[in-house]
N, C-alpha and C positions, 0 to 999 in steps of 0.2 A: 504493500499499500504506499502510495506517495505521501510525502509530508504535506501538511497544510500550507498553503501560501497565503500570507498576509501582506496586503498592499496598504501601507499607511500614508495618511495625510494627503491623499490625492484629491484634486478637484474633480469629483465625479460628475460627468455630464451624460445624461441619457436623453437623446432627441425623442424617443417614444413617449416618455412621461414627462419631459422638460425639467427633469431633476438637474439641479446645478448646485452642488454642495460639497464642501470639504468634509471628507470622511475616510473611513478604512473600508476595505473589501476583503472578505476571507473566502478562500477557495479551497475545495476538497473534491478530489475524484472527478475533475473536470466541470464541476459546476459551482456557482456563487452559493455560499451557505449562510452568510451574515454580511450585513452592510450597517455601518454605524460607527460608534467608538468601540473598538474591540481590544481587550487586554491580550498583551503578549504571553504565549505559553512556550514551553521548551521545545515542543515538537513542530514549531513553525519555522518555515523559511520566510524571511522578511525582505520586502522591497520598500525603501523609503521613497516615496513618490512626492515629497514636499516641492511644491512649485510645479508640479506636473499635472496635466489634465489625463484623467482616465476615462476613455470613451469606448463604446462597443468596438470591437475589431471592425475595421473597414471592410466594405464589400464592393468588389468590382465585378459588374455583369458583363464585361466585354473585354476579354483578354485572348491573345494568341500565344500559345505555348508550343506550337510547331511541332507537336508530338502526337502522332507518328509522322515521319517522313521528312522533316527538315530540322532535324535536332542538332545540326551545326549552328542554328540560329538561337535555338532555346530548346529546352525539353521540360518535362513535368517537374523535375526536381529543381533545376535552376530557376525556373518560372515561379515555383513556390517560394523559393528562397529570397527572390526579388520581391514578391509580394510581401513576405514577412518583413522585409527590411523597410518597406513602404508603410507598414502598419496594417496590412490587409490580412484577415483571417479566412476570408471566403472569396473565392473567384469563380466566374463562369467562362469556360473555355469555348471559343468559336469552333466551328465544325469544318473550317477550310483547311484541314490537314491533307497528308498524302499517305493512304487514301482518305478521302472524305468521310466524315462520320455519318454515313447514310445506311449502314447496316447494323443489325444487332451485334454482329461478331466484332466489328471495329470498336463500338461503344463499350461492349463488355470488357474488351482488353483494356481500354483506357480506365473504365471504373475500377477494375481490379487493381491497377497500378497505382491509382490515387489513395488507395488505403494505407500505404506506407509514408504518405507525405506529411509534412509538419503542419500544414494548414488544410482547410477544406477546399478541395478542387472538384468543382462541379462541371459537367460537360453538357453543352447543348447539342441537339441533333440537327442535322440538315433538314431543310424543308423538302427539297427536291433531290431525286436521285442524281448523283454526280454533279450536283449544282447545275444541271442543264436547264432547269426551269420548266421542264415538260411533264414530269411524272412525280407525284408526291411520294415520299418514303412512307413506310408503314408506321404512321405516327403513333398509333396505340401501342404497337410492339416496342417502339423506341422508348416510350414513356415507361413502360414495364420494365425495361432493361436498365433504366436509370437515368435517361435524359431528363434535364431540368427545364428545357425550352426548345424552341425551334428557331433557326436561322440559317440563311444562305449567306451570311455576312461576307463582304468581299466582293460579291456579285449582287446586282439588283434582279428582281423577278419581274420580268417585262410583260408576262402574260397575266392579264387581270382576272381572267377565269381561274387560273391556278391560284392566285393570290386569295381569291374569294373562298375557293375549296380548302386551302390551307387554313384560313381564318376560321371558317366553320368547324373544321375537325379540331383545330386547337381549342376553340370554344367548348365543343363537346367534351374534350378531355380535360377542361379547366387548366390549360397550360397556356403561357405567355409565348407570343411570337414576335421576333424582332426583324426589322427590316432596314437593309442598306439602300438608301434612296438616291440613286444616280442613274438617269437615263442616258446611256452610253451613246445613243444616237445623236444627242445634243452636245457631246464632248468632243473637242478637237484632239486634246491630249490630257489624260488625267493627272492629278497631283498638284496642280497650281491653279489658282483662281483665274479665269479668263478676265483679263483687264490689263491694266497699265503695266504691271510687273511682268505678266506673261508676254506681253507684247515686246518689252525690252529684251527678253531672252528669246523671242521668236519662237514661242513655245506652243501657242494656241490656247491651251487651258480648258479648264472645266467651269462653264458659267452656272450661276446659282439656278438658273431656270432648269437645269438638268436635275436637281434636287427638289425644287419647288413643285415641278409638275408631277413628280412620283409622290410626294407627301400629300398633294391635293387628291390624287387617284386613291391612295391608300387610306387616307383619312376617310373618304366617302364610303369605301368598303368596310372599314372598321365600324362606321356608324351604322351601316346596314347589317353587319353580322354580330356586332356585340363583343367581338373578340377583344382579348387584352393584348394590345398591340404597342410595341416599343419602337419609336422613331430613333434609329441609332445614330450617333455622332452628328447631331443637327448643326448646321454650319451657316445657314443663310437667314437673313431678317425675315423674308417672306415666309420661309418654312416655319419659323417660330410664331409668326402671325397665324398662320394656318392651324397650327397645333392648338393654339389658344381658341381659335374659332371651333374647331372640332370638339374640343372639351366643353365649350359653352353649349354645343348642340347635344352633348350627352354621350359622346363616344368614350369608350374606355381606353384612352390613349395616353401614353406617357411618351416623354423625350428625354434622352440623355445628351449631355454636353461633356466634351473632353477638356482637360486643363489647357491643352494647346489651342483649342478654339476660344476660350474665353481670356486667353493671355496674349495670343499672337494675332498679326494681321499679315496680308500678303506682302507688306514691306519687309517682313523678316526674311523672305526668300532672297533679297539681295545680299544680306549678311551671311545666312546660313546655308543657302544652296540647297542641296539634297536633302539636308536634315530638316527641311521645311516642305518636303514634298510628302503629301499624305492625301488619302482619299476619305471623304471629301476634303478639299483644300482649306486652309485658313484664307479668309476672304477680307473684306474691307473693314474699316474701323466701325461703320454703321452696323455691320453684321455682328461684330464682337460685342458692341453695346446692346444690340438686340437679344443676344444670348444672355448677356449679364441681366438685362430686364426680365427676360424669361425665367431666369433662376429666382429672381427677386419675387415675382409674382405667382410662383408655382407653376407656370407653364412648363417649364423644365424641372422636373422632379428628381433626377438622377444625374450625378456626376460619374463617369465611366472613363477609364483610361484609353481604351482601344490600344493597349499594349502591343506593339507590333515590332519585334525584334528582327533585324536583318544584320548579316554578316558584313564586316568592314569592306570586303572585296566588292560585295554587292552594291552597297551604298557608294562606293567609289567609282562606279562606272559613268558618272556624270548625270545631269538632270534628265536627259532623254531616256537613258536605259535603267537607271537606279530604280528599284522597287519603291512603293510608297509606304509610308508609316515610320513611326517613332516609338521608342520604349517610353513607358509612363509610370510604372507602379512606384518607383522609388522616389519620384518628385511630386506625385499627385497631391498629396496632403499639404506639402509646403507651397505649391502653386496655388491651391485653394486658399490658403491663409494669406499669401502674399498678394495675389491678384484680387481677391474678393473680400477677405475680412479686413485686412489692413487698409484697403482702399475705401471701406465703409459701405460696400455693396450688400454683404451678408453678415449677420452675426456668426459667431463660431457655432453656436447651436444649430442655426440654419444650414451651414455647411456641412456639419456632421450628420444632420438629417439626410442630406442628399447622397451621403456616402455610407450610411449605415441603415436606418430604419426604412426609408423609402425603397431602396433596391431589395430589401428583404421582403417587403410587403408586396411588391410586384412579382417576385419569384417564389412566393408562399414559403419563405425560409423560416425556421425557427432560430433566428439570428438578428443582430442589429438592435439589441436592447440589453439593458442591465436590470436584473431582478433576482431576488432570492430564489433559488431553484432553477434559474435560467443558466445558459452556457457561460463558462468562463472563457469568453473570447474577448480580448481587450487590446487596445493600443494605449501606451502611455507616451505623451509627447510634451515637449516644452513649446508652447505656442509663441514665445517671444524670442527664442534663440535664433540668431542670424548666422548663416553658414553659407560657404561657397560650394557649389555642386562640383564634385571632382569627377574624374574619368573612371574611377573604380566603382564599378557596379556588381551586385549579387547577379544579375542578369549576364547571359553570355555575350549579349550585345551591348553597345554603347551608341546606338544611332539615336541621338537627341540633340536638339539645338541648345539645351539648357546647361550644358557643361560650362563651368566659369560663372554662371549666374549667381548672384547673392540672393538667397531666399530666406524667408522666415518661417519658423516652425520645424522643429527636429524631432523625429521619432527616436524614442530612448529604449523602449521595450515593446515587443509584440508578444501576447500570450495567447495560446490557442489550446482549447481542451484543458485549461488550467496549467499548461506547460509553457515555460519561456522559450519561444522559437526564434526570437531575435533579440540581442541586447547590443546597444550601441558601443563599439569599442573605443 
C-alpha cells in the first residue's frame, strides 16, 4: 500500500465548484480522502505547496502522439511525459496514425499499451474508414473497444451526407464528434493564412472562408441532429461568430481554441517561418481578438493544444514542403496565463475551467474536478513565476515558435492517480 500524500498550504482552485481557498489535500490509493486543515502523521509523504495553485489535472482533448506509425516524432510514452511536464493528467489522441485508428484491432492495441503510462491517455476513433470520407467506421464497435469520441482530424469531411450520418450515430451512442473544418477546394496551399504575409512569401495560403463555409454547414447539421459536436482549433472571426449563433439556436456545439491561435497572428510567420505553419493557420489580429472574445463569453468553451510533433529534418524542408503543426503540451498553461490571464482577458479560474472541467464534461470524463472521493489528478503551479522557454522538451520534437519566449506560470508538480508523475528539476 502506498503512503498517504499530503499537499500542504496550496491555493486550491476547482472550476467545477468555484472553490478557491488555501488548504491541505490528503490523498490515498489514487483518490482525495480529505480537504481542509489536516494534521501531519508519520506515514505521510508531504509536499509543501505554499505559494502554489493546486488545480485539477489539465485535460487536452486534442493531441497527436504519432503512435503507431510515426514514432520518430513522438510515441505514447514520450507524449505522456510531455503532457505530464505541462500539467496534463488526461489527453485524447487523434486517430490520424499509421495505420488510422479505424478498426477495433488498431484501437485495442493502443488501449492496451496506454495502461502502463503515467497519465490517462485516451483514444479517439476515426469517423470514416481510412479517413477517406466515404464510409463510416463501425462506431458502435469502436465505442465498445474503448474509443472516447470520433474524429477524422487532419482532414475535413467533404460529404455532408456522411457528416449527418456520423452525427446521428454519435448522438445515438451518446458520444462526441469532433470536426476539422477546412474546405480544401478553397485553399491554394495550407498552413499560412491567405493574405498579406502569404503574398510576401508567394505561398497562396488558406483563407478564412475555407473554415467558415465548413462551420456554417456543420453547425446546421449539428442543429438538425442534436449531436454533441466540437469545432476543432477554431481560427477565424466569422467561425467564432457562427458558433455563437448556432449555440443561440440551441445546437449542442462547442469550440476549442489553441494557445497559438489566441497568442499569434500571421505576422509571426515572418519571424518564425515553418514554426508558424499549421492547419488551420494563425490569422489576423481581428481573428485573434475574436477568439479571445469567444473565450470570454463562453462561445469557445475549451482550450486544446493540437500538439503536433514533427522531426527537425521534416520541419527543415522549408515553407512549401514542411508539414504543418507545432508541439504545445509543455507551454499551454503558461501561454494561457501569459496571453489571457495577465492581459486581463480571463480570470485564472476561467482559464482553468476551459482546461479542466469543460473538456471533461464534453467527453463524459470522471475528471476535471476536486472533491473528497474524487480522483487525485492535480497540477501544482506557480502562477507568477516568469521563465524562458528552453529547447529542452520532454517531447521527442521541438517544433515550436515559443523557444526563447519569456512566459509566466510554471508547472511544479503533476500528480496522477495520487502519484507524482512530474516534478520540476
